[in-house]
C-alpha positions as CSV (number, residue, x, y, z in Angstrom):
1,M,-188.9,-0.3,-153.7
2,P,-187.1,-3.5,-154.6
3,K,-185.4,-5.4,-151.9
4,K,-181.6,-5.2,-151.9
5,S,-179.7,-8.4,-152.4
6,P,-177.3,-9.3,-149.5
7,S,-173.7,-8.6,-150.3
8,K,-171.1,-11.4,-150.8
9,T,-169.7,-10.7,-147.3
10,D,-173.2,-10.9,-145.8
11,R,-173.8,-14.2,-147.4
12,Q,-170.4,-15.5,-146.3
13,S,-171.1,-14.4,-142.8
14,A,-174.5,-16.1,-142.8
15,L,-172.9,-19.3,-144.1
16,L,-170.2,-19.2,-141.4
17,G,-172.9,-18.7,-138.8
18,L,-174.8,-21.7,-140.2
19,L,-171.6,-23.8,-140.1
20,A,-171.0,-22.8,-136.5
21,D,-174.6,-23.8,-135.6
22,I,-174.2,-27.1,-137.3
23,R,-170.9,-27.8,-135.5
24,A,-172.5,-26.9,-132.2
25,A,-175.5,-29.2,-132.9
26,V,-173.3,-32.2,-133.6
27,G,-171.1,-31.7,-130.5
28,D,-168.2,-29.7,-132.1
29,P,-168.8,-26.2,-130.9
30,T,-165.1,-25.2,-131.0
31,G,-164.6,-26.4,-134.5
32,N,-162.0,-29.2,-133.8
33,L,-163.3,-31.6,-136.5
34,M,-162.0,-31.3,-140.0
35,Q,-164.6,-30.9,-142.8
36,D,-164.7,-34.6,-143.7
37,E,-164.9,-35.6,-140.0
38,L,-167.8,-33.2,-139.6
39,V,-169.6,-34.7,-142.6
40,D,-168.9,-38.2,-141.2
41,R,-170.3,-37.1,-137.8
42,C,-173.5,-35.8,-139.4
43,R,-173.9,-39.1,-141.4
44,K,-173.4,-41.1,-138.2
45,L,-175.9,-39.1,-136.3
46,R,-178.5,-39.6,-139.1
47,A,-177.8,-43.3,-139.1
48,D,-178.1,-43.4,-135.3
49,N,-181.4,-41.5,-135.5
50,E,-182.7,-44.0,-138.0
51,L,-181.8,-46.9,-135.7
52,L,-183.4,-45.3,-132.7
53,S,-186.6,-44.6,-134.7
54,A,-186.7,-48.3,-135.7
55,A,-186.0,-49.4,-132.1
56,N,-188.8,-47.1,-130.9
57,A,-191.2,-48.5,-133.4
58,D,-190.2,-52.1,-132.3
59,T,-190.7,-51.1,-128.7
60,K,-194.2,-49.7,-129.4
61,R,-195.2,-52.9,-131.3
62,I,-193.9,-55.1,-128.4
63,A,-195.8,-53.0,-125.9
64,E,-199.0,-53.3,-128.0
65,Q,-198.5,-57.1,-128.3
66,R,-197.9,-57.4,-124.5
67,N,-201.2,-55.5,-123.9
68,R,-203.1,-57.8,-126.2
69,M,-201.6,-60.9,-124.5
70,E,-202.4,-59.5,-121.0
71,S,-206.0,-58.9,-122.2
72,A,-206.3,-62.4,-123.6
73,L,-204.9,-63.9,-120.4
74,K,-207.4,-62.0,-118.3
75,K,-210.2,-63.3,-120.5
76,I,-208.9,-66.9,-120.3
77,A,-208.6,-66.5,-116.5
78,W,-212.2,-65.2,-116.3
79,I,-213.5,-68.0,-118.5
80,A,-211.6,-70.6,-116.4
81,R,-213.0,-69.2,-113.1
82,T,-216.5,-69.2,-114.6
83,V,-216.3,-72.7,-115.9
84,L,-214.7,-74.1,-112.6
85,Q,-217.4,-72.5,-110.4
């Protein structure tokens, strides 16, 4: 038996539910933002996420460099102790 297509009302209800979920996810659960403000909030959140991702990548690279430097300094200290003994 073929699956029945959702009615227009069902589709509209689903879309309203989706919009409510999006509003809640971006911090506007009561629907105070106008449509253009909601879109702007979503864009800002995406831009903020991209900045945070870049900052996290930079932090990881800095930590890796720090670990390499500490390792090199330990080797230098060991060599210095060995030579000076």
